[in-house]
N, C-alpha and C positions, 0 to 999 in steps of 0.2 A: 889800429887794425885789430879786428877780432879774428884770431887764428882758428883754424879747424879744431885744434886741441882745446882751446877755450870754449868753442861752441859745443864740442862733445861733452865737456865737463858741465856746462850750463844745462844741456838737455838731460844728462844723466841725473843731475841734482833735482830736476823737476819731473822725472819719469813717472813717479807714482801718481801724478796729477793728470796723466794722459790716458784716462780710461775712455774718453770720447775723442773724436777728431779735433785737432787744434791747428789753427792757422800758424804757419811758421813765422809770420810777421810778429805775432804775439811773443815769440821767444827772443826777440832782439832785446838785449839788456837796456834798461832805461837810460843809462849814460851814453848809449849810442843813438838814441832817438832825438838828441838835441839839435842836430843839424843834418842836412841831407847827405853829405859825404860820409859822416859817421854812420848814418842809418844804412847806407849802401854797403859799407864794409861789414857792418853787423849782420846784415842779411846774407852777404856772401859767406861769412864764417859759419852762420847757422845752416845755410844750405849745404855747404861742404860737409859739415858735421852730420847732417841728416842723411846724406848719401853714404857716408862711412858707417853710420849706425844701422842703416837699412841693409848694407852689405853684410854686416855682422849678424843680422836677424833680430836686432834689439827693437827696432821700430818699423812701422809700415808707412809708406808715403802714398798719397792719393791726390790726383788731379783729374777731375772729370772731363774737362775739355781744355784745349790749348788756351793759354793766357788766363785761365781761371786760377783761383787760390790754390796754393800747395798746402795740403793738410797732412799732419802726421798723427800717429797714434802708437801707443805702446803695443808691441807684438803680443797678441793674446796667448801665445804659446809659452810665454815666460812665466 
């Protein structure tokens, strides 16, 4: 299981690379991409982390239409 705290740490370690919009699926750690159940828990942890970091004002989340990709970007005010 990828916890929210691990997801936050993962995103914060890569934050300087988020100058452009990035698909949150790309943030799932490689060791979680090996099978479908690990990928799901990885995505859940990253998604929860994104919500928390958005609440803090660290990142922005974008989804243009329902069921489209969720994209994140470093908040330009930082």
